[in-house]
N, CA and C atoms as a LAMMPS dump frame, in Angstrom:
ITEM: TIMESTEP
0
ITEM: NUMBER OF ATOMS
252
ITEM: BOX BOUNDS ff ff ff
-5.0000000000000000e+02 5.0000000000000000e+02
-5.0000000000000000e+02 5.0000000000000000e+02
-5.0000000000000000e+02 5.0000000000000000e+02
ITEM: ATOMS id mol type element x y z
1 1 1 N 80.903 2.239 51.241
2 1 2 C 81.436 2.769 49.903
3 1 3 C 80.475 2.995 48.939
4 2 1 N 80.133 3.862 48.419
5 2 2 C 78.853 3.721 47.494
6 2 3 C 79.361 3.555 45.821
7 3 1 N 78.158 3.43 45.276
8 3 2 C 78.941 3.652 43.682
9 3 3 C 79.92 4.01 43.237
10 4 1 N 80.687 3.227 42.452
11 4 2 C 81.397 4.506 41.676
12 4 3 C 81.291 4.49 40.421
13 5 1 N 81.196 5.812 39.901
14 5 2 C 80.574 6.162 38.621
15 5 3 C 81.969 6.1 37.346
16 6 1 N 82.159 5.333 36.483
17 6 2 C 82.912 5.679 35.933
18 6 3 C 82.652 6.856 34.266
19 7 1 N 83.662 7.368 33.928
20 7 2 C 83.308 8.097 32.478
21 7 3 C 83.897 7.473 31.451
22 8 1 N 84.786 6.52 31.285
23 8 2 C 85.306 5.335 29.854
24 8 3 C 85.574 4.306 30.308
25 9 1 N 85.493 3.828 29.462
26 9 2 C 86.249 1.955 29.452
27 9 3 C 87.592 1.527 30.045
28 10 1 N 88.159 3.086 29.19
29 10 2 C 89.798 2.651 30.609
30 10 3 C 89.687 3.066 31.984
31 11 1 N 88.942 3.631 32.778
32 11 2 C 88.871 3.676 34.394
33 11 3 C 88.772 2.56 34.875
34 12 1 N 87.22 2.083 34.04
35 12 2 C 87.022 0.378 34.498
36 12 3 C 87.856 -0.475 34.29
37 13 1 N 89.2 -0.184 32.661
38 13 2 C 89.94 -1.193 32.796
39 13 3 C 90.992 -1.19 33.746
40 14 1 N 91.308 0.083 34.085
41 14 2 C 92.4 0.361 35.369
42 14 3 C 91.894 -0.031 36.562
43 15 1 N 90.528 -0.058 37.242
44 15 2 C 90.524 -0.815 38.431
45 15 3 C 89.884 -1.753 38.781
46 16 1 N 89.843 -2.378 37.084
47 16 2 C 89.85 -4.152 37.189
48 16 3 C 91.549 -4.99 37.089
49 17 1 N 92.517 -3.541 36.705
50 17 2 C 93.595 -4.338 37.091
51 17 3 C 94.245 -4.284 38.481
52 18 1 N 93.914 -3.161 38.598
53 18 2 C 94.511 -2.963 40.02
54 18 3 C 93.278 -4.149 41.111
55 19 1 N 92.188 -4.386 40.963
56 19 2 C 91.764 -5.742 41.706
57 19 3 C 92.17 -6.597 41.835
58 20 1 N 92.743 -7.365 40.149
59 20 2 C 93.296 -8.527 39.857
60 20 3 C 94.878 -8.377 40.502
61 21 1 N 95.74 -7.811 40.722
62 21 2 C 96.861 -7.664 40.97
63 21 3 C 96.661 -7.56 42.674
64 22 1 N 95.893 -6.609 43.206
65 22 2 C 95.053 -6.982 44.619
66 22 3 C 94.547 -9.019 44.896
67 23 1 N 94.311 -9.337 44.221
68 23 2 C 93.531 -10.64 44.344
69 23 3 C 94.641 -10.949 44.347
70 24 1 N 95.717 -11.123 43.873
71 24 2 C 96.826 -12.05 43.582
72 24 3 C 97.68 -11.859 44.957
73 25 1 N 97.857 -10.792 45.016
74 25 2 C 99.034 -10.778 46.161
75 25 3 C 98.306 -11.177 47.828
76 26 1 N 96.816 -11.063 47.643
77 26 2 C 95.904 -11.807 48.744
78 26 3 C 96.144 -12.837 48.876
79 27 1 N 96.196 -13.987 47.402
80 27 2 C 96.315 -15.791 47.426
81 27 3 C 97.896 -15.627 47.382
82 28 1 N 98.55 -14.637 46.77
83 28 2 C 100.273 -15.584 47.404
84 28 3 C 100.257 -15.071 48.44
85 29 1 N 99.609 -14.722 49.921
86 29 2 C 99.865 -14.376 51.297
87 29 3 C 99.07 -15.501 52.118
88 30 1 N 98.208 -15.726 51.344
89 30 2 C 97.599 -17.072 52.096
90 30 3 C 98.636 -17.953 51.402
91 31 1 N 98.556 -18.513 50.831
92 31 2 C 99.747 -19.608 50.34
93 31 3 C 101.382 -19.412 51.307
94 32 1 N 101.551 -18.408 51.254
95 32 2 C 102.967 -18.256 52.395
96 32 3 C 102.211 -18.478 53.853
97 33 1 N 100.995 -18.126 53.903
98 33 2 C 100.923 -18.507 55.408
99 33 3 C 100.942 -20.01 55.543
100 34 1 N 99.835 -20.838 54.223
101 34 2 C 100.261 -21.749 54.462
102 34 3 C 101.242 -22.606 54.429
103 35 1 N 102.124 -22.373 53.72
104 35 2 C 103.338 -23.103 54.019
105 35 3 C 103.878 -22.463 54.957
106 36 1 N 104.073 -21.785 55.92
107 36 2 C 104.781 -21.277 57.119
108 36 3 C 104.241 -22.41 58.194
109 37 1 N 102.882 -22.341 58.061
110 37 2 C 102.299 -23.295 58.93
111 37 3 C 102.97 -24.688 58.491
112 38 1 N 102.665 -25.19 57.657
113 38 2 C 103.07 -26.623 57.444
114 38 3 C 104.435 -27.064 58.146
115 39 1 N 105.553 -25.832 58.051
116 39 2 C 107.044 -26.017 58.196
117 39 3 C 106.536 -26.011 59.657
118 40 1 N 105.841 -25.312 60.448
119 40 2 C 105.845 -25.133 61.704
120 40 3 C 105.429 -26.742 62.235
121 41 1 N 104.469 -27.341 61.668
122 41 2 C 103.569 -28.355 62.127
123 41 3 C 105.042 -29.374 61.872
124 42 1 N 105.53 -29.831 61.05
125 42 2 C 106.716 -31.086 61.24
126 42 3 C 107.912 -30.985 61.086
127 43 1 N 108.04 -31.439 62.629
128 43 2 C 109.046 -31.593 63.363
129 43 3 C 110.564 -32.435 62.589
130 44 1 N 111.117 -32.323 61.501
131 44 2 C 111.817 -32.184 60.703
132 44 3 C 113.224 -32.718 61.681
133 45 1 N 113.575 -32.756 62.664
134 45 2 C 114.731 -32.684 63.046
135 45 3 C 114.712 -34.546 64.156
136 46 1 N 112.593 -33.932 64.921
137 46 2 C 112.536 -35.072 65.558
138 46 3 C 112.052 -36.424 64.521
139 47 1 N 111.716 -36.261 63.652
140 47 2 C 111.298 -37.189 62.414
141 47 3 C 112.649 -38.004 62.095
142 48 1 N 113.813 -36.973 61.972
143 48 2 C 115.168 -37.882 61.679
144 48 3 C 116.003 -38.33 63.063
145 49 1 N 115.202 -37.992 64.045
146 49 2 C 116.263 -38.773 65.449
147 49 3 C 115.197 -39.691 65.662
148 50 1 N 113.979 -39.78 65.398
149 50 2 C 113.182 -41.078 65.336
150 50 3 C 113.721 -42.228 64.428
151 51 1 N 113.803 -41.979 63.099
152 51 2 C 114.329 -43.081 62.302
153 51 3 C 115.747 -43.624 62.388
154 52 1 N 116.393 -42.517 62.815
155 52 2 C 117.746 -43.11 63.316
156 52 3 C 117.895 -43.956 64.134
157 53 1 N 116.845 -43.868 65.321
158 53 2 C 116.835 -44.227 66.678
159 53 3 C 116.442 -46.334 66.579
160 54 1 N 115.224 -45.94 65.668
161 54 2 C 114.68 -47.142 64.929
162 54 3 C 115.431 -47.688 64.428
163 55 1 N 116.407 -47.018 63.447
164 55 2 C 117.408 -47.717 63.078
165 55 3 C 118.872 -48.939 63.654
166 56 1 N 118.693 -47.926 64.582
167 56 2 C 120.066 -48.586 65.14
168 56 3 C 119.145 -49.734 66.444
169 57 1 N 118.028 -49.242 67.098
170 57 2 C 116.832 -50.485 67.973
171 57 3 C 116.961 -51.973 66.677
172 58 1 N 116.44 -51.732 65.651
173 58 2 C 115.945 -52.796 64.399
174 58 3 C 117.414 -53.467 63.829
175 59 1 N 118.604 -52.982 64.57
176 59 2 C 119.854 -53.57 63.298
177 59 3 C 120.742 -54.577 64.432
178 60 1 N 121.791 -55.434 63.528
179 60 2 C 121.986 -56.185 64.435
180 60 3 C 121.059 -57.283 65.273
181 61 1 N 121.815 -57.682 66.281
182 61 2 C 121.211 -59.277 66.478
183 61 3 C 119.831 -59.133 67.014
184 62 1 N 120.322 -58.164 68.451
185 62 2 C 118.737 -57.689 68.836
186 62 3 C 117.816 -56.73 68.323
187 63 1 N 118.025 -56.344 66.82
188 63 2 C 117.037 -56.281 65.759
189 63 3 C 116.329 -57.343 65.425
190 64 1 N 116.821 -58.594 65.056
191 64 2 C 116.333 -59.461 64.373
192 64 3 C 115.565 -60.144 65.545
193 65 1 N 115.811 -60.245 67.087
194 65 2 C 115.272 -60.545 68.026
195 65 3 C 113.646 -60.121 67.935
196 66 1 N 113.788 -58.539 68.103
197 66 2 C 112.82 -58.148 68.448
198 66 3 C 111.691 -58.256 67.021
199 67 1 N 112.112 -58.269 65.589
200 67 2 C 111.322 -58.731 64.871
201 67 3 C 110.406 -59.87 64.74
202 68 1 N 111.421 -60.568 65.378
203 68 2 C 110.646 -62.008 65.445
204 68 3 C 109.639 -61.921 66.92
205 69 1 N 110.559 -61.603 67.468
206 69 2 C 109.118 -61.492 68.988
207 69 3 C 107.919 -60.505 69.022
208 70 1 N 108.105 -59.738 68.107
209 70 2 C 106.97 -58.051 68.428
210 70 3 C 105.509 -59.197 68.165
211 71 1 N 105.434 -59.556 67.031
212 71 2 C 104.629 -60.177 66.284
213 71 3 C 103.878 -61.034 67.305
214 72 1 N 104.549 -62.037 67.646
215 72 2 C 103.813 -62.853 69.205
216 72 3 C 103.357 -61.626 70.277
217 73 1 N 104.091 -60.787 70.264
218 73 2 C 103.809 -60.016 71.81
219 73 3 C 102.29 -59.618 71.69
220 74 1 N 102.358 -59.074 69.945
221 74 2 C 100.843 -58.527 69.315
222 74 3 C 99.704 -59.231 70.027
223 75 1 N 99.909 -60.343 68.358
224 75 2 C 99.119 -61.895 68.916
225 75 3 C 99.048 -62.23 70.407
226 76 1 N 99.124 -62.251 71.208
227 76 2 C 99.256 -62.714 72.501
228 76 3 C 98.197 -61.394 73.044
229 77 1 N 98.874 -60.345 73.238
230 77 2 C 97.859 -59.526 73.359
231 77 3 C 96.775 -58.89 73.394
232 78 1 N 96.719 -59.312 71.928
233 78 2 C 94.987 -59.772 70.833
234 78 3 C 94.567 -60.707 71.702
235 79 1 N 94.704 -61.438 71.808
236 79 2 C 94.188 -62.539 71.832
237 79 3 C 93.383 -62.368 73.958
238 80 1 N 94.348 -61.568 74.548
239 80 2 C 95.048 -61.568 75.694
240 80 3 C 93.138 -60.39 75.62
241 81 1 N 93.082 -59.418 75.559
242 81 2 C 92.053 -58.77 74.968
243 81 3 C 90.975 -59.297 74.778
244 82 1 N 90.382 -60.592 74.051
245 82 2 C 89.307 -61.578 73.718
246 82 3 C 88.769 -62.61 75.292
247 83 1 N 90.33 -62.601 75.402
248 83 2 C 89.643 -63.511 76.599
249 83 3 C 89.968 -65.127 76.333
250 84 1 N 90.959 -65.443 75.342
251 84 2 C 90.919 -67.113 74.412
252 84 3 C 92.198 -67.085 75.617
């Protein structure tokens, strides 16, 4: 596209307003696209499912035993890897 010649400042101002609106539209499209991508990447149902399972597993007497035993198992595994 060639260079446009303007005959008045009103024409320049009009084209600048049009370009500003087009820029805002493109910006909003990018923001909307990013929001849709975020929504598709965050599995809200599976996160709530995992938290529900965590609450069920770690509640009650079985949860107390697991909370007590897990640090010892982790320490045992670390020591096993080191060869101690």
